[in-house]
N, C-alpha and C positions, 0 to 999 in steps of 0.2 A: 476260475472255478465253478462251476453252476452246480450247487447240491441238490439233490433229491433222494429222498430214500425211498422212493418208489422202485424197489429192485427185485427183478426176477431173474433167478439162475433157471438154466434147462440140466438136464442130464447131458452127458459127456456124448456128443455123436461120432459115430465112427463111419469115414467115407469109405466106400468100397474103391476096388482097383478102376484104374482106369480103362474106359470101355473100350479104348481101340489100342491101345497096349499091351493090356492087361497086367499092367504093374504096379505093385504096391504104390501108394501115393507115398510123396516124401513127407509130408505132414496129415496122416489121417484122423488123429483125436483133436476135437474141438472143443472148447469149451466156449457155450453160449449163455448170452444175458442180455436183459433189458433193463435202461433207465430210462425211466418217465416216459417210455415209448420207443426208445432209441436202442435197435439191436446192436447187441458187439458179440467178437469171435475172436478167439486165437485159437491157433491151430499147431500140435507138437506131434512129435517124429513117435513115443509113445506115452503107452496110456499111463504110466503112472505118473510122467511129467504132465501130461493134464492135472491129472486128480488132483495133484500138489496145488495147480494152478486155481482150481475148482474150490480146494478146502481152503487158501487164500483168500477169496471171495465171500467163505463162508463166514468165516472166522470175522471177517469185517462188520459182513453184516449182524453177526451176532453182539460185537461191542458196538453195535448201535451206530455205526460212521456211515455218513452221508457217503454219496458217490459223485463222482462228476457224469452232468450228462451226455456231453460232448464225447467224454474219451473212456467213459464207461468205467473210470477207476475208481476204489474205495480214495477216501480221503486221505490217509496216512500214505499209501503208494503215490497216489498224486503228487504230495506235497516233496516226498523224498526224490522222485523223479525229477523235479522243478527247485528242488531247492537250492539255494546257492551258499557260498561257503560262508565260514564264520565272520573269518576276514572282510569280503565282500559286504556282510552285514552290517559290520562295524562301521565301515567306512561309509557305508550310505547313511549311516544312522545321525554319525560327527558331522558330517554334511548339513543336514536338515536342521540341526539343533545348536550348533558352531555359532551363530551369530547373534542367539539370545542369550549366550552364558558369558556368566565371567571368565576370566583368566584364570583365577584359583579353579573353578569347577571344569573349564576345558584340562585341564591337567591332571585334576583328579579321574575324569572320565576317561581320558586317552591311556594314564596309566592303569589304570581297571579293566579297560578292552584289553590293552598289550598282553595284561597277564593272561586273559583267557584263550585270546588267539595262541598265545604261545604255549597252552595246556590243552590245545586243542588241534593237533596236526595228526597227520595220518602217518609220517614218520617221524625218528628224533631227528634233530638237525646235526651236521657234522659242525658246525660253526658253535663258540662258546654261550652258553646262555646269556652273558651280560650283552654278546654281543647283539645275537637275538634282537633282545627284551631293547636294546638300543635303536635299531633296526626299525622294530613297529612305534619306537615313540616320536622317533623325530623324523621319519620320512615315508614310511608305509600307511600310517593310519591316519596323519594329521591332515588335514583338509591344504590345498597346493599353497594356500598364501601364509601357512604356519611352517612347511616344512624347513628341514634344513639340508643344505646341499651336501650330499652321502657322499663318504667314498667311493672306491671301487669293492673294497671288501663288503660294505654298505649294502650297494645296487646287490651282489650276489646276493646275498642273504636275503633281501627284498625278493629276486625273480623265486630262488627255490620256498619262502612263504608262498606266493602265487600259487604255486604248483601242489601246496601240500597242506593247505589248509583243508582243515573236514565240512562236510556240508551241514550247515546249521541245522536240518533236519535231523540228522544223529541224535540230539539234545531230546528228540521226542520221546528215545529211547532209554531204560533204568541205566543200562550200561554207559550211556552219553552222558546222563547230567552228575553219574559219579565221579564220571573223568574230570569234567570240568569244575567240581565240587573241591578235588584233592588239589587240582592247580591253581584254586583262589584262595585254597590254605596254606598253601608252598609258599618259602621264600626261593632267591634265586640259587642258595646252597641247598636246598631242598629241608631246610629245617621249617617246624611250623611258623606261621605267619601271626601276630600278635591279633586278639579276637576285634579288637577295633579294624585294623588292618584288611580283614577278612571282611567284615560289615562294609568297609567303604570299599572294596571291591567288590561286592555284591552290588551293593546301590548304583554302581556303575553298568554293570552287566544288565541286571534286571529289566530299566526302561528300554535298552538295548534289543532285549527278545520282546516286549512289548512291540515294537517298531514291526521287527519282523510277523509277529501276530498279524499286528495291522496289513501290513505287505500282502498277507496271505502264502508267507514261505514256512509258518507254525499255524497247528490248529488251535495250539495255546500257547501259553508261556511256561516251560516246564521247569522254569526256577523259582515261579511263585510259590510261597510256603513252605519250601526245601530250607531245612536247618543245616546249616554248614558248619555250624561249631555247636557239639555239642556237649557244652558245660558251661558255667554260668557265666552270665557276660562281663566283659570288663568295663561296659559304661559306667556301673557301682565305684564309687572311689574304693580304693585300700584306704585303710588308715595306717598301714604301715607307709605311705610315702607323707602323710601330714606331720610336718614338725611344730613341735608347741611354742608359744612367744619369745621364752628364753633362746630356745633355739633358733628359733626366726632372728629375734635380735643379733646373735652371733653370727649368722650368716650375712644379714645385711651389712654389718663392723666388717666381718673379711674381706666385702667387694671392696672396701676402701684400699684393699693393703694389695690387692693386684694392680698392676700399671699395665695395660693392655699397650698393644703398639701406635701410638697416635697419640696417647694421653687423654683418650677420651675419658670425662670425668662426668659422664651422664647414667653410668652401669648402677651407682649408687641408689639414686633416686627412682631410677627406672623399676629395680628389682622391689623396690619401697613400694611404688605404687600398687604391683602385682600382689603384694603380702596386706597393706593398709586398706586399699580400696578394693580389691579382689577384682582389678580389671585383667582382660586379657591380654598378652602381651599386643597382637594387633591394635586393641583399644590406646594402649600405653603409649605403643610409636605413633599415635595421631593425634593425642594430647597436645593442645596448643593452649597458650596463655588464656585467651578468649573462653576457654571451656573451665577457667578455675574460680573460684571465689577463695579466695587464702586470706580471713581475718588475723588483724596483729594477735588477736587472742581466739581460743575457743574451736568451736568445729565451722570446718570450711567445707565446700560442695564442689564435686566435679559432674556437669553436665556434658555428658558424651553424646555426642551427634551420629558418630562412625567410628569406622577402623581402618586401619591403613593394611592390605595383604601385601604378598607378592608371590608372585609368580615368573615361571622362565618368560622371555622377553618372548618369543615367539606366539606366546599364547595370549597375548594382550593387541589389540587392535591397534595400539598407537606405537608401540614397539617398548612398551615402558615395563621396567621390573617392579613394580610398587602400584598399587592400586588401592583410591577410596572404595571404598564399600560399606553398605549397611549395617546396622550393629545385628548381630549373629539371629539370625532368625526374625528379625525384625522388619517394619516396610523402611523405606527411606527416611519417611517425615518422622521415625519414633528417634524420642530422644531419651537417655538414661540418667537420672539425677542420681549419683552415690555422696552422700554426708563421709568427710572422711574426718577422721582424731586428729586432735593438734599435734600430735607426734607427725604426721604426713605432713601435715598446713606447712609447718617448720622446716621440715626437709626441702618441699617444693621449693616456699620463699627462698630458703637460702641457696637454692641451687640457677633460680633466676637471678639472684642479686648476684653469684658470683660469676654463672659462666652465661648469661644473657638467654638468647633467645635466637634459632633459628629464621631463615628470611621471611618465612610464613608462618612464626610464630609458634612453633611446635618447641617442646620443652626438651626433647629428646634428639641426639642426631648425631651425626660423625663427628670427627675433625674436618672433616667440609664441609658440614652443613649438610650431608644428606640425611635418610632416615636409616637407622641404625639395622639390622638384618638377623634374620633367624640363629643365622649361622655364629656372628659374631657375639650375639648376647648365649649361646647355647655352649660357646668354648670359653667363655668368661667364668657362666657358673661349672662348667667343670674344673677349674680352675680356685674355685670358691670352696666346693663342698672339703677336700682335705683338710686346708686352713680353721675350719668352723666347726666339723664333725670329727668325734671320735671314728678310730679306724673301722670297728666293726658297724660303725654307722653308716660310715664311706661308702663300705661294702655291700650295705643294703638298700632297697628302694627308696627309704628317707631322703625326700626333695631329691629326688632324682633328675628331676626339669625344673626348671623355671617355673613352668604350669602349675607346680604341684604348689608354690606359693599361693597362688588362688585359691586352689583345693584348702590349704591351711585357714586362708580368711575367712571362707565360707563356714568352715566346721568351726573356726571358732565363735562366729558367730553365733550359731547354733547353741554352741556349748554355755555362752553368755546367756542363752533364755531368751534371745531376739524371735520374736513370733517372726514361725515358716512363711506367711506371706509378705513379711518384711525384709525378710533374708531372700527372698524369691527377686523383689523387686531390685534391690541394690546389687544382684551379682547379675540381673537380665536373665533368669529362670523364670518359668511360672511352676507353682506349688507343685504341679503334678511331678516336673521333671528334676525339681530341687528334690524331692522325696525319692525318687527311682535313682539319683545320681549319688545322692549323701543319705542313704537309707541306714546305715550303720551309725551314722552319726545322731541321726533325728530319733533312730531306737534308743540309742544312748542316752537321750534326755527322760526317758521314762521316769525313772525313780526320783529326778528333782521334780519332773512334774508332778508325780505322786506325792510328794512332800509338799508342794506348796497346794494341791487340793486340799490334802490331811489339814494342814497349816488353817486353810480359809474355813474349812467346816470345824475345826476344834473352837477358831472363834469367834463360832456363829456366822459369820459373813461379813463380820466389823471390819 
C-alpha cells in the first residue's frame, strides 16, 4: 500500500444516455475522487448505490484514514479486500519464529493459535471440537518438519478449515475482536478457562497479530490493550492453596505410603525439594549431585544452573521429549543459589546413599533411569492428598498441585520474617514479582513488622 491523505472527493456524476442508441447507460452514476493527483472512479446502476459508496469514502476521510494512491481505496477497505485468513497468518507466523523457539514455547504457541483459529470460523464445523483442535495442533498449523501423519478424518477436517477460516481483517471490527476474545476464554466443553490459561493463549495470539500488522494485513493490533478477563488475576497466589508446616510434613510422610508401579522411591525427596527449597518441578527434575552441597550438619546449598522442561517430541529439533533450558526468566549463564535447611540436607543425603544416582548424576529418576514426568508426579500427588488431609481439605484447593508446595515454601519464608529481597533471591523472582504473586502474604506481615518497629522505638534504637 502506498498511503496518502491528499484525497479529494467530487460530487456524483450522471452520464447522459448513449448518443448513438439513445439508451440509458447500464451504470450511469459515477463516484470520482483523486489520491495524490491520481484519478479514480466507480460507476453504479442507481444513484442510491453511488451515494452509499461516496458516503463510505467520506467516512474513511473523517476517521483520518490514509488512502492507497494506486487503487484509491481507504486503508480499511484496502486491507479487508487483501486480507488473508487467520489460519494463513498463524501458519506464516509459525514458519517465521519456529527455528528460534524452545520446544515448550512452540507447544504453547501452537495451542494458543489453534484456539484462536478454531474460534474464528465462518461456520461451525460438523466435526467434534476435540477433533478440530487435534487437526489444528498436529497437522494444520505446525511447520512441515513437526506435522504428524494425519488420518483420513483429520485430512477432511483440515481441508474444511482451509475454506472456512475467517479473514484476519475481520478482527479490525469490534464484533470480530469480541468473538476472538470469547474463543480464548472458553475451553472445548464451553466452560470458562482459567485466567492463567487465557493469559497464555493471549500471549500466543498477540505477537501473531503484531506479525500481521508488520505484513500489512492489519492497520494495527486489535488485541493490544484488550482485557480478556474482567476480574482479578490468578497470578496472585490464593492463600487457600498454601499448607502450613504441619500439613506439609503430613503430606511428605504420606508420599512414603504410596507404592507406585515400578517401585520408584524418588517421590518423597522430590516433593521435599519443592517444599523446603521452593524449587520449581522442572528445577527439581534437573537437580544432580554436582548441584548439591550437603554437609554432615547444618545448612546446605543447592546451586541451580538449569531446568528440565518437557514437550511433545514433535516440537523439538532432535525428537526428544525432555529439554534442558535456562532458569525461568533468566539468561543461560545465570545460577541461583538456594540455602536448604538441615531437614532437607538429611533427606537428600539419605536418598543418594540409598538409591544412588542416574547415569548423568540426577537425583530423581524413573526405575529405568530417565527423567520423571509431570503426569507421573501429578498422579502420585492425587493419591497422596487423601492420605494426609481431612476430607474437607481434600475437597478444597489446599495443596491441589505439587507446585503449591513451592508456594507454601515462599509464603513460610515471608511469614518467618525473611527480608523480601532475600526471599526473592532464593525463589528466583524479582522483588516486584514476588510482591505481586504473594501480595496477600506480604501484606499479612504488616502487624508483625509494626510490632518490631514499635519495640525498636521503645528501646531507643538499642
